[in-house]
N, C-alpha and C positions, 0 to 999 in steps of 0.2 A: 369432432375438436374433442380432444385427450385435456383431461380436466383431473386434479385432484382434490378432492373435499376431505376437510376435518370438522369432527362434531364435538362439541364439550372438552377439549380437550384440557385438561388439569396436570398440575405436573408439582411436586413439593420438594423442597432438600432440607433434609431435618425439619426443623421448625417455621424456613421461610419458604413462603409462597413462589410461584417462580411464576406460575401463569396458572387464569383459572377458568375454567369455561369459555374455553380460546374456540369461534366457530372462524374460517376463513375458506375461501376457496380460492385455486390458481391454474387460472386458463393458459391455452397454448404459448400466447407470447406475450403474457407480462414480463414484464423486468420490475422484481421485488428488493426496495433495499432494509434491511432488517435491521432496526437500530434500538439503542437501550444502555443504560449503562455498563459497566462489567457487573456480571452476577446477577444482570437482571435477568439470565435464564436462556440470553440467544442461542449460544450452543444445545444445552438441552433440547430448545425445540428444533433446532436442526437435527438432531439426533433423533429426536419423535417423528420426524416427517420421512429422514432419511431411513426410517427401520433399522437401525444400530439399537433403539432402545424401546422400552413402552411406556406412556404416558401412566398415570395414576389411573386415571378417567378417560373417557371419552375414545375416541376413533378416527383412523384415515382413513377414507374410502377411497381409492383408485381403481382403474381398468387395469383386469391379469395380467397385458401386455406390455403395461406402464413401465417406464426405466426411470431410474434416475442417479446420478452422477455427484458425487460428492468432494467436497476437494475440504478437506478437514484443514484447522491450523497447522496442524504438523502430521504432515500424509505418512500412511504405516505400510510401506512396500517391505515386500520379503527382501531383506538383506543379501541371499544369494542368489537374489537372480542380478542380470544385467540391465539395462535402461529397456534396451531393444522389449526383453523378457516380459518386462514390470509395464510398460504402456499399452501392450499390445496380451493384455491381460481379459479383455469383455468378451463378452458369450457370442457375440458376432461372428459368423462364420469366416467374413473376408478379412477380421483380423488374424488369425490362424493362418490364411490363404498366406498374406503377405508378410507375416513374420517368417514362417517356413521361407518363402521367395527369399526375404533378405538374407536367411542364415546361408541358404544357398548358394546367394550371389556372392558372399561372401570369399564362402568358403572354393567356387569356382574362379573368382579372382587372380586367387591364389595359388590354386590348381589349374591353369587353363588348359594342359593338356589330357585331364582324369576322365572318363571315358564315362563312368559313371557318373558324377558330377554335369558333364554336360548335357548328358540323358534325364535328366533329374531337370537341370535348370530350364532346359525345353520344355520341359511336361507343366513345370511352374510357369512358365511367361502366359504358354498358351491356356492355364487356366485363367491367369489375371488376363489375358485377355476378352475370355468368353464370360467373366465375369464382370468386366469393366470396372477392375479393382483399381487400373491405375488411378484414377481421377480420386479413389479414396485417399491411395499411397500420396499423391501430389499435394492433396488436402493436411495429409501427416506432417509431411515434411515441411509444409509451411508452418505449420502451429510447433515443431520444432524448431525451426530458425529463430523464429519472432519471440522464442525462449530461453534463446541460446542454448538449444541443448544441441551438441556436436558428436559427441564421443559416443554411438550408442553400445561400443561395446564394456563401458564402465560400468563396474560392480556397483549394485545401489549401496554396499555396503563402505564403500570410498565416497561417498558423496557428501558433502557440508549441509550445513540446514538451510539453507538460501538452494542449494541445488537441490535436494530431495524435495524441496516443496514446488520450483520449475517442473520436476518429472509429475509427481503429481498433478499438476495442474496438467502438462501437457494429456496424461492419463485421460481425464476425465473429459479432456475439450474433445478427444480422437473420438470417444466412444458416442459422443453427439446424443446424448439419452433426451428425452421428453421433457424430465426438471434436470437443471444445471444448478445444484446449489455451492456456493464459492464462500468458505469464512476467511476471511481476510487475505484475500488473492494477489493486491499488492506488494504486500510483504516481499521484502527480499528479490520485487523487479526492479531494473533499471525503465528510467521514463518511458524510452523506446518501446520497452514492453510492455508498458502501463497503456499507452496510446493507443498501442495495436490490439490490446483485449478489450478496447472500450470500443473499438470500430467494427471486431469483431461478435461482441455481443449483441450490441446493436442492430446484426442482422444474421444472428441465431434465429434457426428454426423453431424451438422450442420454448419451453420458460426458464427464467431466470431467477433465481432467489440469492444475495449476497448480502453475506455481512463484511462493513469496511468502515475504517475513522475517514477515507479518504472522500472528502465533502465533493471534492472537483471530479471525482470519478463517481460518484452518484447522483450527479448535478447532468453528467453525460449520457450516463445509461439507465436511469431507472424510469420508471412510468407510475410507481406505486411505491410510498413508505409505510413498512408497520413498523409501529414504536409498544414496547413491551417497557410499562413504567407499573411501579408496585402492583404484580400479578394480571394487570390489564393489557389488553390488546386492541392501539389505536389502529386504524386506518386512513389513510389518508391517498389522496391522488395527488401525480403528477410527482415532480423530482425532490433533491431534497430542500431547494428552493420554495416550491410552493410549501413543504413541510413545516419550514420554518413558521413562514407565514398563517398557515391553519392552525400550527399547534397553538400558538398565540391566542389567537381568535378564541381557542377549544375553551384553553385554560381561564382566558378571561371570562369568559362564560361561564365557566364551572367556577370560580369563585364569586361572581354579582349575584349566582344562584345560592351560594353559602352563604354569603350576605344577607339575600333576602329570606333564607331558612332561620337565621341569626334573629332576624328583625321579629318575625311569624312568633318562633320561639319566647322568644320574651314576652310580646304580648299574649301568648295564649297560657305564661306561666305567670302571668299577672289572675287571669281568669281563675285560675286554679287555687291562685292561693287564698282567693274569696272565699274555698269554702267550698267550691262547686261537687253535686254530687250527681252520679247517675242516676235520676228519680225517673228520666224520661231516654226514648231510643233515639233521641237528636242528642242529648246532654252526655249519653253511655258514648255514641258515635266520635262528640268532639273529642271527648278523654281518651280514646281509642288512638285517636287524629295525634295530639298530642304527645302519648307514648311514642309512637314510631316516629314522628320529628325527633325526638329528643335521641334516639338512636342513631340517627343519621347523621347528629351534629359531630362535627370534629372528626368526620371520616373521611374528608377531601385530603387527596394525598397528589401533590405537582410536584416537580423537579423547582427547587427555588433558586435563586439566585444568588450565587454565591461568592466572595471573593477573598484571597490571600493575600494579606498587606504585610507579610513578614518584613521586620527589618534587616539590612545586613553591613556586616563592618565595613567601615572607612577604604575608598579605594583613592589611593592617590593617582598621581598625575602618570607615572609610569605603569603598564600592565605588561605586554607581552611586544617584545621590539627583537626580531631575526635578519641576520644580515650576510648576505652571502651564504644563504644556508644549501648544505648540499648533502643528500644521504642517497645510499642506491642500496641494492640488495642482489649480490652477482652482476648481472648485467642489467635489472630493472632501474630505471634512475625514480627518485619519488619526488626530488625537494632537489632543481641544480638554478644555481645562484640566486635561490630565494629571499626577496626581501618582503618584508610585512611588517609594517607598526599598527597597534591595537590598542586604543585610547579607552579610558571613561566614558560610558555610557554607549560604547558600539551593541550593534546589532548585526552578528554576520552570520549568513548563512553560507555551507561548505555542501555543494552537488556534484555528480559526475558518476563517472562510471565504477564498475565496481571493480577492486583491487588496485586502484590506482595509487590509494595512500593515504586516503580519508584518517580513518581511523588511525593510522600509523601518526599522522600530524598531532594530534590527541595526545598517543602516548609520548611524543616528543616534548608538548605542553606539561606535560606530566612530569617528565624526568623518567619517563621508564625506559626510554630508548634514546642513546646518545646518537648527536649528528656526525658525520664522517668529516666537516667540517664548515666554517662558520659560525657564528654566532647567535647562542640564545639567552636574552634576558627577559627574566618574570619581575616584575615592581615589587618591591618590599612589602607593600601591603596587601599584595591580591593573598585573599582564600578560594579556593579552586571548589567548585562542585560538582563532580563531574558523573553525569547520570549516563552510566556504560548500554549496549546494547544489551549483554547479562546483567539480569539481576544477581547483587549479591548471594552468598548461601544463606538462607534466614531459617531458621530454629523452627523447626514446622511444629513442634510443640507449645509455642509462644504464644501469647494472646495480643490481637493486635496495639490494645494501649503500651501491653508490656512493650513490645519492641519500641515503639516509638519515646516511650518514656526513659530507658536508655540514655537517650539523645539530653531531652531534659524536661523536664516536667510542666515548663512554659516556653514560650516563647515572647520577645517584645516585637510589637508591632514597629511601623516606622512612623507613627504619630507617637512611639513612647508608650504605647499601652502593653499590660501583658494580656496574652492569649495561653489557654490552657491546652494541654494536648485533647484533650474531651472536644473543643470547641473547633480545632483545627480539623479533627477526624473529621466533623459532621459537614464542616466547608468542603474538604475534602472528599465529598460526599459518602461517607462512611456515617450511616446512621446510627445512634446510639444504641440500638439493640446489639450491633456489630461490632461494640469496643470491646466486650470480652470472648469474640469468638478467636478458636483456635487458627494459627494462622494455615493449617494443614486444609481447611475448609474453604481458602479462598479460591473463588479462581483466578486461572492465571494473571488474567488483565490487573483483578482488583491487590495480585501481589504484586505488580507491577506500580501501580498508584500508591500502594505504600513503601516504597522501595524511592520514589521521586519526592512520595513528603518528607521521608528521613534526610534526603538529601537538601531538601529546600528548610526542612528545620533546622538544618545545622548555620544557616544566614553566609552563605558564599558571597561573595562580592565578584567572583567572573565563574558564570556557570558555561559549563560543557557537555553538550546535550547530543549523543550520537544516536541516529533515529530513533525521535523521543517520540514520535507517532506508532510506532508498530506495538501493537498490543494495549495502545490506550483506546478508552473508548471515546465519540466524540465530547460528549458531555466534561469528561476529564479535560482533554484537549481544550476546550472553551477557559475553564478555570483557570489552564496551565496558562491560554493565551493571554489573558487579563492580566494574569498574576505580572509575567513578564511586561506589560505596558508599563506598568508600575515598579519595575525593578527597578535600583537607583545603580545599580553596576553593569557589567558586562557580557553578552549573553555570545557567545559560539553556537552554535547546530549545525550537525548534520543531518541532511533528512530528502529525500524526494518526494517528498510529501510537497506540493503547488500551493497548494492552501495555506497549510501550515508556514510556508517560505515565508509566502505574499503577506502573510500576518506579524511575522516577528521577525523579517531581516530585512535593511534596506544595502547592505554591501554582500557580495557575492563573491565567491572562490570555486570556479569551475574545473573540477579537476580530470584531467582528460588522457591521463596516461603517458606514463615516461618521464615525469616531471612536468608537463606542459600545463599551468596553472591559467585560466582566463579570467578574468576580475571586469565586475560588473556593478554599477552604482543603481539601486535601482528595484524593482518588485523581480522576480523571478519568473513569472510567465511573461512579463516584457520584453525578458532576456531571450527565451524560448520565441518566444514569435522572433525578437533578432535574428536569430538561428535560424530557424525554415526562412525567411525571406530571404537571405544570406545563400543558402542553399540553393532555392528557388532560382534564384538570379544565377547562380555561377553552373548549374546544369545547363547542359546545350539542350538550343529547343530548336525545336523541325522547320523551324521560320529564315526567311533570307535576312540579313542582319542589314538597317539599314541605317540605322543613326549612330548605333554605338562602334567605335572605334576598336578595331582587331586589335591582341593580344601581341605581336609580330608585326615589323614594323613590314609597310606595303610597298612591293615593286613601284616602280616610276607611276605617276598616274598615265601614262599611255597602256597602261596593261585594263584591257578588258574581257579579257577570260582565264580560263585555265589553260595550261600547257596539257601535252598528254600524259605525262608521269603525275600531275595533277589531279589530274579526272581518273586516276587510276587510282591514284592516293584517296580521292573524294569518294569513290564508291566501296571502297572498306572503311572508311573512316566510322562510320555509325557503328559496324559491328567492333570493332576495337576498341571504341568506345563504349560498346556495351560489357565487351569484356572486362576491362578495368573495374566498371564500376562493379560487376559482380565479383570481381576480387577483392576490392575494397569491402565491402559489404561481409564477404565472408571472414574476413579477417577481423572486423569488427566484432563479429560474431562469436570467433574463438575466442578474441581477448576477453570478451565479458563472460565467457564459459567460464576460463582458467585465470580466473580473477586474481583466486590463492598462489596460483604457480609464478612467481615472480620470474623466474630462469626463461619459462616458456611465453613469459608477457612480453619480455623483450626483447626475444626474438620478433615475436608476430609484431612487434612494433618496429622494429628495424623492416621488416616488409612490407608496412604498411606505408611507411615513409615514402618507401622507392616506389610503391603503386600510384598513393596520391599525387608525387610530384610528377609519374608518367602520367596520370591521369587531366593535371593541370594545363602541362604541355600538350596534351593531344589536344584539350578542350581549347586554347589557345589554335593549333593550326587549325580547327576546323571551323573558329570563326574568323581567322584569317581566307578560307579557303571559299567560304561562304561567300566571301563578299563578290565573286567572278564566277558562282556558279549559274547557269545560262537554265532559267524557270519554264 
């Protein structure tokens, strides 16, 4: 069994202790979720385990042939390579063979009459046979397909941040290391890719260590949770739900112990004040124990139950109204005769495929982008707060409290009480010793949290949040969710995070591409279950239909079996259905991969409409013919 062991790891950043004297063991089939607030040292610990940096003290012990694959939050891939070259950079000889085979195959396909290419192709094909590389290549292509990576010749330099993250993930998954480290793997993934990744990791042969804000993902994947808190690491068995229960019990026990320690201290203090002297060994020992007890008091650090109850400006009855709204870029339709009424207090979640226009809708609401036609009316009392995917430029040499003080020295909460900036920072998980910290010393997640707090301090009455769960830790998300529970205004949020949408939204807009927008009232997971059930019901089943009515008109009731021509049709129909289903999947994959290319998306959507219609018609024909098949 391949294992990795850490002994006495200690790491600091300036005056801050990230983790101290940490010990752990990672076994072969462990699925570990690492959690903690932004800035607690999660990424620093991952870097130490991966060997990118060294801890101040302690050591990592592992076998000489132990391999580690590390997906960073922002993968670092050479800009001068293509996707194919980047993903096959592992040390395994089979990767070099597959890369050379794919390159020669591509060249040979363009020049089939080139005798030299034909010879190289034949030799590489033989090597693929001899090394069983076909199975590895098949697994690789499955990973690439599920992550919506299809143009393998595209240069790394041309990729968006989301595409770069998916290529980085493909690279580490393909290498199949002994330990797979994934830092925020669900960022920039469509929901279908997230679900596939859950299933993939469940059957992964090695160990997995994950940092993620996605609580449903943690529940589905992990069997251990590690928590970094105030420099300590706590270990819990089970998934995220089990962690929540066990942590509550741990904190309760620690607080009860602290309470007893306080009581004992008061009792011993009274004895000391009577003038006790160390005249005997027994008295001397009691005085020493008192001093030790005194040193222990006040050192208990636990995450506080925090709340933010800032007020907001009055929001009138009219909020947002769109009538017959249309917007298209070239041949790609974003909105088509779209009607939407948003009222005060609404909680609206927006999800769907990448590139379908979700962020574009926010730009329309912020009047950064005009409609082609139709009307948009924003209520006179509306004050937007826009939490975008990209944090605004923050002066790196400003201090945390200075950045927020530019908005206001204090704000008024919903009860009319004034809250100072220092208190707000503490409620938003910035302890007092961090208030004077230079912003450049903050982690990426801490900067996002600071940006969010600045927006909330402006006391908007309509919140627009674009992927707010990206780069925010679970503790911050819990604070934000509680804030939104009490928020008197309207909330509209774009997200793929199932837990977050279930928590904050009760109305949904699902962007499916080319102007198609589904509406749903209720939980996001209920919508996903409904869609899954409909897909299962619509899929052709290899059993004889008895109770269901065919989708096409039946022949007269005297018909009891297939004609000769229908028999020939029946023999081919399952293969035709498979071909159409494969075409549909390929087109959907291509659309997801080209989310920023509106012209190509429009063409792909047109092709998808044709294939989907043909598949529906063929499925209906299958249902009809199945009525008369002789079993």
